[in-house]
Steps between C-alpha positions, in 0.01 A plus 500: 500500500771294337471125473799272445549412135756290307659824375508697821426869490396745769299792360547700822878519460555391138739226604510170313680170554554269200506187717163582651342433832586183688227331698583413861353158418760458222806594707626733771781756464842497663478623857586868545466596130313830448184429298187649353206323662140458386225412747157342487356847572634630163775707663870537424771534760875468536615233734721205582450134580694374799453262788221338296290818503429803278596842639429848368826694489384840625386364838642147491152387594379159395236472228296191427325555171789480249397302191776597253847655506774612264856622542568868454688607187872568519600853595562737208856577398577859594780689331727674746 
């Protein structure tokens, strides 16, 4: 399983974020922003932070074990 690192990389999907993971102890994201989440059970998920709680996007269910988060990359530019 992946563990958060200063240079964030997910071997399952090959995605990397130059800014790295942000600890929930360091700061929390803007409410409603779509994020990649990392939990204390070594799992990744997509979710949002709103109303002071973490929610997984596919079910909008609350999760409690988020330790780190990072914003998703910008969408690719697609030629029409």
